[in-house]
Steps between C-alpha positions, in 0.01 A plus 500: 500500500234292676513128483247230592495119505217504259303741279148406394362703208121492507268483801221278357418168662830329395727780580363585835475141624860438380612803690317398799662158510845637448465772782348235730818301464711796601592645161511870420248559213405790290146478331438745220182576301419777276136541618389669818326258732218410531465462114262277300579258230269305258463142631224252579615514862471144585741319735468118495536287809829371363629848444390618858681193643827643378468818702647526848214721615123519460319688226196528707517883535463555134253207401176644366316174405587124498407291209352158603352385168588542133245509219636417159299554175590418132421767250231657721302168479555173688632556855589313822584611845747340749603574853404349841498831698882488611710799403672491160614845409533819713387813313668831554599802298854588397453852653474349840705182456811666360497768763458235770786291381732804469398597863597147616828531326575841671396359835758221453782771446493551127585853398200581265538787260204561275446765246854427378579444125769239440687599168781237487594166657820303445665183626867524575772270612461594872131555503244721335425880462172677455446864396188644660402877465863556395659328796712201453448221767697180529417169652615143505184372315213643299150356474300651191125497587399788288238325274434429147605850393801550742852574397675225706456224256589719209817646642621189671440275180261271685161365456340454151138417471343240282164678470338803627138482591262803548211568721237767540318543842257723665309527831124480555329634812292222669175699459551476123559121503342333805615280795477175317876516425623540854727213600497377137746530209339476164726388204380544141689242281531494129393860452841630397806325351766421748315617808156529675270752638435549873292648782685517841340628831664785688387713794251749355524389140587227254795483276402397136740441228618318185841373404668310220791492261680814423364514147147540650573844631298689246196288564502499880238793530257300288571181712458701810156634370381140434605392849296792656203415283505139628490616859251783451760782553451833330826618342425845637532340863855386452756697698880519475522317180867421413718260307823337582754239363565155627859371461534131434848370541691301250661187637818613349515829681773581746371611837830563685866573407772594741376713777156585333169327467142560388186412692125523450377661174846635422592128457180426291367281778128500425300185485409442122147375547372707807702814447573495874847617616477510875607146571790545258590845651514368850671177420777683283532752790581221749741310284676821394533624861644154601752514223603868568558391866718217375704753307533732803603208720765391236328176423441596134695727259195610309119481470483242217382223740179704545400477139575136479317417824182698385506327155495162670219595746280645239580279208225231533241764580581725206506203261145411615372844509626578134336175398164581636523850347565358151235226555236759585578698185494198267249265663292718730201275530698180573726691743194638676339167535802365654549791737155476619579147647481500880815292501693776309352764726623325815851514340452864412376575859817335639729704276321827580526438870851393483442147626687363200788676306397414147291249292791254524394439855149398406421129563223248465169590310637829394751348258274397217342843436838677559659273249209584262585877543873416429383321184313807386812710575722287287240519214517879554875506439617448869603865547621426851730203410814696554398569855442137568853411369650775709 
């Protein structure tokens, strides 16, 4: 019966980068995914500077555009634009990004098996076992990276999401939209409860979409039509229209137990206000790989320290993000006015680029408007309070 140091289930951004880090450190790693690569997944496809900083290699081969400015508009009316021309977000497509990350993992020594269905996972006293295409495979540790609909969380009794958001996206060829969107991300605020609309530039097209609370699912097509109308897009020109779920982790969820852990979307690690999961995917991959290596070296008996460390690192950010999300829903105009402040933008810019870890690191003039946002969050019920306590 084959045995590995670690098995990673799911070859998305979190799974592939975790496998890469483990193999680069000398571990024997099996990476499994049910799809054949290259394969596409619905996603805005943005990698912020702070997310890219977490990778041990460049994403240049799969970058299709670079966002240097952001335009925000409230309810298709008042708007502002920020950005000084420096890179903020790298735009790619999951079709290319995920294949590239899996290739990097394989080049580092990971055994990649795609097109394989995992039907069972279990954590045992001396390790873990995975059943894939009828074969039982054992390892000293398991990392579940199989997304919001994967089996790892269910069968291991891990995870547990506070909310699930939904999104609907499509692609628009440039000739149907125009070049005024290149290098610019457009965010439409206040147009859907619990979310926003967007236009993101890609290589030969723009990605447009709308996302919000899970209960908004039935109305997303109407919201998407309104977004298209606001940007002069004919619904008939939309390509690859598809919906997806966004897992939002509960602060009480368990991310690791024994020799098993969850990373990325499988762990519900999506930013509540932006819907971005790339930074959280790469961060959780790094922390999980470090903890697995501790187990393999005998420095730790289980992967629980991974979950505790991740909660500490993300706590302040998640508290602030949940607060802004709630404030935008309840006090959209006031929140928008504060957000358009250049002082607030400078803090956001530093966060996006990875120059500061979270809003707790903001200093000086940024403090008063950030405190105002915190007051709005408290008036909206402080949904992220539990993260701050953690």
